[in-house]
N, C-alpha and C positions, 0 to 999 in steps of 0.2 A: 495375448492382449494386443489389439491392433495399434500400430503406431510406435510400438516399442517392444522388442523382444525381451523376454524375462531376464536374460543375461544383461542386456543393456540397461533395463530398468534398475537392476541391482547395482550396476556400475554408475548410474546417473543420480546419485543421492548425497552429496556432501563434499564440497571443496570450494576452492576459489578459482577465479578465472573463467575462460571459455574455451571449449574444445569442439572442433567440428565433428558432428555425428550425422549418420543417415537416419532418417525417420520416415514413416509413411506419411501420405499426403494429409493435408487439412481437409475439412469438409467443403472448402470452397474450390479448390483446384487440385488436379491430380499431380502425384509425383513431385512433391515439394521437398527440396533439400533444406534442412534446418540445422540450427546450432543449438545444442543443449549445454547447460553448465558442466564444466569438467568436474569429475566426481570421484569419490571413494565409496565403499559400501556404507549403507545406512547405519548410523550410530544411535538412533533414537526411534522409538515406536511411532512418534508423531511426524517424522521425516516423510516427505512425499514429493515425488516428481509428477507434475501435471504435464502431459505431452501436448504438443501442438494440436494434435487431433482432438483431444479433449477440450482444449480452449476454444477451438473453432466451432465446436458443436453447441456452444452455450449461447442462447439468445440474450443479449444484454442491451440496455437502453443507453448506456454511456460508456466510454472507454475504461474508466476505472473499475467498473463492475466486473471486469474480467478476472480480477484477483479473488473474487468470491469462489473461484475454483478451489482455493485453499480451504480445507474442511474447517468449519467453525467460524469463518470470517464473514463479516458483513461490511459492504462498502456502500454507504448511503450518500445523500446529497441534500443540502438544506439552503443553498443560497446561490442559484444561478449555475449554468452549465460550464462556466469557465473556471470555477473555483475548485480547489482540491476536494476530493471525497472525504467523508467522515468515516473512519474505520472503527470496527469493533472486533475484538478477538480475546479469548480467554478471560472474560469478565472485565475487559478494559474498554472504556470509552476512550479510544485513542486520539480523539479529536482528528486532526488532519495528518497524523503520523507519529506522534510521540509514542515511544515504547514499541514501535514496529518499524524495523529497518527495511527499506526497499531499495533495491539496486537494479540496474539494467546493464548487463554485460560488465559487471563490476563497478559501474559508475553509480555513486550514491544519489538517491532521489530526495532524501530528507534534507531540509534546509534548517540549519540551526541558527539561533538568534534571529528568528524570522519575525516580520512585522505582525503576522496574524496568529502565530502560535509555534511553539518549539517543535521542530521535526516536521514542519509543513512539507507534504509530499504530493505534488500535483502530477497525476497520470494522464491528463487530458491530451498530452502530446503523443500518446501511443496510438499506433495503428494496429489493432488487434490481429489483423490478418497476417502481419509480419512477425508475430511472436513465435519463437521456436520452442518455448517451454517455460515452465514456472517451477522453481525449486522451493519447497516450503520447509522451513526449519523453525520449530517453536522452542521457546525457552532459551536461557543464556548458557547453552551447553557446548557450543563450538568455539574453539580458540580463535578462529578467524572471524568471529562475530563481534563487532565493536559497538560504537555508540548507537543507541536506540534499540538494539537487538535484545530486549528483555522479554516481552511477550513473544517475540519471534522475528524472523527475517524472511522476506520474500525476494528471491533472486530471479528476475526475468531475463530472458535471452532473446536475441533477434535471429532471424533466418539469415543465411548467407546467400542463397540464390533461389531462383524459381526456374522451372524448366521452360516456361513460356510466359511472355508478357500477358497481362490481362487488364481489362477495364471493368469497373464495377459501379453501378449506380443504385442508390436507394432512395425511395420516396415514401413518405409516411404521414401519419396523422399529425396535426398541430404544426404544420409547416416544416416538417423535417425533410431535409434533402441532404444527400451525401454522395460525393463522387470520389472514386479512388482509382488510380492507375499505377501499376507496378510491373516491373520486369527486370530480369538480369541478363547480362551479356558477357561474353568472353572478352577479356581485355588483357592481352599478353598471357602470362601463365595463370591469371586469376579470374575472378568473377566480379563484375560491377553490378550492384543492385540499386535500382532507382525507384522511388515511390513518391507520389504526391496525393494530397487529400484536401478537399474543401467540404465544409459542413455548414449548414444553416439550420436554425431551429427556433420556433416561437414558443411552443409549449401551450398548455391549457390556461395559462395565467391571464388575468384581466389586462395586465400590461405584459406583452410578449417579451420573451427573453432576448429576441433579436440577436441570437448567437451568430457570430461570424468567425469561423475557425479555419485556419490554413495550416497544413503540415507538409513537410518535405523531408526526404531521407536519401542519402547517397552512401553506399557502403561498398568498399573494395576488400575482398578477401582472397587469400592465396594459401595453398598448402593443404595439409590434412591432419590426421590425428598425431603423427609423429612430430611434425613441425609446421608452423603456419602463423599467419597474422591477419588481422583485419583492421581497417580504418573506417570510421563511421562519422558522418556529418549529419546533424539533424537541425531543423528549424521549425519553429512553432509560433503562431500568433493568434490571439483570440480577443474578442471584446463581447460584452454581453450586458444585459439588464438582469437584475436579480430580484425575484420575489422571495424575500427572506421569510423566516418563521413569523407567524401571525399569532396574536393573543387569542385564546379560546373565547374570552368574553366579547371580543369584537365580532367574531363569527356568530356567536349565540345571539347577540343583539341585532344582527343584520347590518352592522356598520360596514362589514366587508364579507365577501364569500370565502370559502375555503381556498380558492385560487386567487384571492385578492391580495392587496398589499397596503400597508399603512403609509410607507414612503415609496412612491413609484420612481424615485430617482436613484435608488440603490443600484449598484452594478460594479463593473470593473473591466480591466483589460490586463492581458498578460502576454509576455513574450519569453521564448527560451531558445537559445542557440548553443549547440554543443559540438565538440570535436573530441572523439575518443578513439583509442587504439588499444589493441591487445596482441600479444605475441606469446607463443608457447613453443617449447622444444623438448623432445625426449632424447636424452643421451645416455652414455655409459654410466654417468654419475647421478642419474635421476631426471626428473621433469621440472623444468623451470617455466614460470609464467609471469608475465608483466602486463599490467594495463595502466594506462594514463588517460586523463580526461581534463578538458577545460570547458566550463559552462558559464555562459552569461545569461542572466535572467532578470526580468523586471515584472513587478506586479503593482497594480493600483486597485485598491478595494474601497468602495464607498458603501458603508453599512450604517443602519440605524436600527438597533435592537430595542431601545428603550423609548423611542418616539419623541415625547415632550417632557421627559422626566427632568433633565438637566436644564433645558431651555424651553419654557412653555411657549415662547413666541416663534423662534426660528427652528426649533427641533434639535434632535441629538445626533444628526448624521456626522460621521467622522470619516476621514480619509487616511488609509494606511498605505504607505509607500515603501517598496523594497526594491533596491537595485543591488546586484551583486555579481562578482566574479568568483567562481569556484574552481580551484585547481587541485589536482591530486595525482598520486602515483602509488600503485600497489604492486608488490612483487612477492613471489613465493617459490620455494624449491622443495620438492618431494623426493626423498631418498628411500631406497629399499635395502634392507640389511638383515642381519640375524643376531639373536642373543640366545646363547646356549642352544643353538641349533634350531631356534624357533623364528619364524618370519617377523620382522620388525619394520614398520613404516614410520618414517620421521618427516614431519613437515615444519618448515620455518618460513616466516613471512614478516613483511613490514607493510604498514598502511599509513599514508601521510595525506593530509588535506589542509588547504588554506582557503579561507573565505575573506573576501574584501567586500564589505557591506555598507551601503548607505540606507538609513532608515528614517522614516518620518511619520509623524502622527499629527493630524490637524483637524480642527472642527470645520465642517462645511455645511452649506445649505444648498440643496439641489446641485451638488457637486461643485459649487462655487466656494472658494476659500473664505472663511470667516477669520480665523486666527490659528496660528501654529501652537501645538502643545509641546512637542519635543522633536528634536532632530539629532541623529547620532551617526557617527562614522565608527564602524567596528571592524577591527582586524582580528580574526580568530584562526588559530592553527592547532593542529593535533598531529601526534605521532604515536602509532601503535606498533608494538613488537609482539609477535605471537609464535608459539610453537606447540606441537603436540607429537606424541609418539603412540603408535598403536601396535601392541604385541599380541600375536595369536598364540596365547599361552598353551592351548591345546587345540585339537580339531574342533572342539565345541565351545571354546571360550576366547573372547577377544577383549582386550583391556586397552582403554585409551586414557592417557593423562595429558593434560594441556595447561598452559599458563599464558596469560596475556597481560601486557603492561601498557598503559596509555597515559599520555600527558596531553592535557588540553589547556590552552590559555590564550590570552590576547589582550587587546586594549580597546577602551571605549573613549571616544572624544565626543562629548555631548555639548549641546548648546547651553546647558546648565552646568557650570564647572563643578558643582558639588557632586554631580553624577558621573563625572569622568573618572578614569582610573584604569588599573590593570588587575588581572586576576589569573591565577594559574593553579592547577591541581593535577595530581597524579593518582592513579588507581591501579591496583593489581587484581586480576581476575583468574583464579584457578578453576580448572574444569576437570571432570572425570566421567568416564563411561564404561559400562560393562555390558557385553553382548554374549548371551549363552544360547547355544544351539547351532544349527537347527535340529530339532527332533520332531518327526512327523510333520515336516514342512512348517515348523513353528519356531520362532526365536523370541527370547526374553531380553528386555532392555532395562538397564538401570542407569540413570544419568543424574548428575548434580553439577552445579556450577554457579558462579557469580558473574554478573554483568553490570551494565550501568546505562543511564541516559544522562545527557548533559542538560543543564538549564540554560536559559537565555543569559548570555554574558552580561547584558545590562543589569540583570538582577543581582549579579555578583559584585557590581561596582556602585549600585544606586545608594543614595543617601537621603534624598528628599523626594516627595511627590511632585512631579513636574506641573501638575494642575494646582497644587497648593504647597508652595515652597516652605510653609510653616510646619508642614506635617513631615515628620521623620519616618523613614522606611527602613525595615530590617533587610539586610543582605541575605541572599540564599546561597547555598553551596553550589559550586560550578558543576560538580559531578554527584550523581545520586546512585547509590549501590542497589543492585537487585540480587536476590538469592533465590535459586530455584532447584527443584528436584522433580524427577519423573520416573515412574515405574510403569512399564507397559510390555505388550507383546504384539507380534505380527504373525499372522498365519496364512498359509495357502493350502490348507488341508483338503479343500475341495477345488478341483480343477477349474480354473477361470475366476475363482473368488479370492480376493485379497482383503483381509479384515485386520484392523488394528485397534487396540484398546490401550488407553494411556490414562494414568492417574497422576496429577501434578499438584505441586504447591509452589507458590511464588510470593515472595515478600519484597516490598519496595520501600526504600528509605523515605521517599516523598512522592506523593501522588500529584500529578499535574491535572488541574481542572479548568474547564471553560468558565470565563467570567463574562456574564451577559452585558453589563454596562460598559465594559472595556473592549469587548469583541476579541479578546485574546485569552491566553492561558496563564495560570500562575501556580507556583508550587504550593502544595498543601501537606496534609498529615501523612504519616507512614501507613502502609496498607498490607493486607495479606489476601491471597486468592488460593482457594482449594477447589479442584475440579476434576472432571472426568471427560474424556473424549472417546467416541466410538466411530470409526470410519470404515466404510465398506465399499468395494467396487467389484461387480460380478459381470464378467463377460460370458453371458449364458450361451450365446450363439455368435457366429461371426458377424451377424447383423443386429444383435440385440445386446445392449449393455445396461445394467442397472447400478445405481449408486445411492447410498444413504449415509448421512453423517449426523451425529448428535453430540452436542457439547453443553455440559451443565457446570456452572461455576458459582461458588459462593464468594463474593467479594466484600471485604469489610475493612474499614479503618481500624487500626490497632490502637490500643490505649483507651482511656475513658475520656469522654467529652460530652457535656450536656447537649450539644447540638445533634448527637446521634452518631452511629458508626456505619451507616450505609454510604456507599460511594455513588454519587449522582451519575446517572447515565450508564452504570455498569450492568450489562445484560447477564441474567442468570441462566438463560436457556437459548441456544441457537441450534436450529435443525435445518437440514436440506435433504432433498431426495430428487432423483432424476431418472429418466429413461431416455436412451439414445437408440434410434432405429436406423438401419441402413449401414452399408459399408461404402467403399470408395468406387464401386462399380456403377455404371449407369443405372438409373432407376430412382425410385422414391426414397426419401430419407426424412427424418424428423427427430424432434426431441421435445421434452417437456420437463420443467424444473419447478420445484416447490421450495420456497425459502420462508422459514418460520423465524421470526425475530421476537424473542420473549419479552415480557414486561421488565421495566427497569425502575428503580427508585429515582426520583428526580430531586429529592432533598435528603439530607443526611438522616433525618428522623423518620424517613419512609412515609411521611404524611401525604405525599403526592407521588403518584406512580404513572408511568406511561402504560398504554394498552398494548397487548401483543398484536402482531400482524402476520398474516400469511399471504404471500404473493406467489402467483404462478405465471411463468412465461413459457410460451410454446413456439415451436417452429415446425414448418412442413415445407418440403421442396422436392424438386425433381432435377436429376442430373442427366443431360442428354448425351448421346453417343459422341457428339462433336465437342464435348467439354463444356458447353454452355450450361449454366446452373441458374435456376430460378427458385427463390424461396420466399416464404411469407412468415414473418415473426409477429406474434401477438403478445404484447406486453401487458401485464396485469390482466390476464385472461378473464378472470371472474369479477373484475371491477371492484376490488377491495377498497373500501374507504378507510384508509389507514394513514399513519404518519411515517414519513421518512425519518424524522427526528423529533424529539420532544425535549424541551427545557422548562425549568420552573424558576422564575426570577421576577423581580419587580419592574414594572414599566408604567408609563403614564400616557394615556391617549389625550388628544386635544379635547378640551372641555372637562377633563377630570381634574379635581382639585388636589388630589394626593396620589402617590404611587400605589399601585395595586399589584400584589403578588399573584401571579397567574401562570398557567401552563401556556407555553408558546410552542407552536408546532408547524412543521412544513409537511404538507400532504403528499401522499403518493399520487402520481399522475394517473388519470383514469385509463380505461382500455385504449390501447394505441396499436395501430397496424403499421407495419413497415415491410414493403416489398423490395427485394434486392435481385438484380440481374447481373450475373458475372459472365463475361465473354472473354475467353482466351484469344489471343491474337496470333 
């Protein structure tokens, strides 16, 4: 398999921290040195390492879509190019990240107690060309997986260095322009990697997105596999207009087009600055890893999802404000030993995090303040201790037992004293795994474990509705338990082909759902998901690779309720297939990818459903002898008229005398061309 020798692939599948590894080049530049997550052998059939080469071969329309390399995952968008993606995995409508933990070199990307939804994870600051790999772990089976890691966890890593600096320019349909410059240089005993990016985009919308995005990165790394460290600084800024989802009745009546908007003043701006570092050392007593991070982020969102339902004169636009500092430290130590003469690996770790957050919600008109609804100062901290032990009981059996303990708590100081207070909760999460084989290049996996996601801390201290102080509100638990199990196999019985099959079940103590009129999420009923995933990658020839993935899930609320037991937005079928042509030698290369997004119930009684969609993106290009690369990406190749996202809720248009329950959708962009030229310096 190009880009990762089989031995390295087996070693690149499950642990914490970051360790320098050599990998083959990406599709853009030759001979790139990358960093992959430090790892131990795979412990679940659904574990997967996506190499830098595989990531670089994917034509994507926006940075966050790069995580669709994870089998069964959809990353959509419904509200402007600067907003976090909408994620779907294992029958979850994950909103902007709830129940899916995302990290970059150990730095968490999910924001808890966020103004727009619990677990909000914005990937717009990523420069995909600098990613060194993506480690996919599904289910709550790993002891080092904490908050939000119920449906799964995605661990992204960055490259350490490039052999040559390069500049890259992209021009495309609908006012898309992107410039990227990156290079690494020797600095003392280490390497300094620098990169900068600027992007503009209007889109097919009646009112253009007017996206203006700037990115910068500086990373210093030193050492190798035995001992080393890295220090990374990142800066990101973006502003945009947003064409949010539109009601189907407005399009059918001609009030607006598919690419129109009801409130043309929606939009936002976001900034993110981070400093992170990691260190690892292998000694006589094992391998130690430490990573620390400091993040400052800000977000302002102006949304109007219900139009004139609350205020028939001035409209329902609201402003969500989030300002935060995020600090954290993770450390782990891995030891090798024996029990009764059999190899034993023991891992111990600690994960700590502190969020200092200023939150605001206000009613606005055309982004001008009308009145405030609530303002909160939140301080939230967590501490997680974890450990696991893996015993190779026989040559064909490996057993892992793990335990994790977490304490999460903090304080809320609200402008409404009744909603101020403190909350704290602890939770223990046992884990277990069994791996049998290999026999005939095939391994069997059995995993079980518990995990959790946190709820908004404000929901654990609230007493009254800030919009109506006479209305009492019930408090929600701070932590919600998830229980999961998985049975699967992985085989390499045919040379070049890796295939995995996994059956899973996952129960959740409280589902988190999107609320249209509030523009945020709230805790709901318990749920259960049962599903199967089938993933395949076949390197048929050095220049030809095929892959195909299928995920089918039944998602239901548990218990009896007259409203119904379907989970709104939960997909029951996701499929993907792709072909990649060419290797890293000069000449032609290309790829094509199909993404199928199955129908979803939009209300609990299943009376309204979304339509399925099938999108194809394609790429063709040529790599010259001197290293210059030219490529053409075609997005939505066949011009599918589909939805990125669908909701069903009540809204009221100007002139309507009462609310109307309707499907609200955000369309897929039409066919778009993007031409990219990369020039090594």
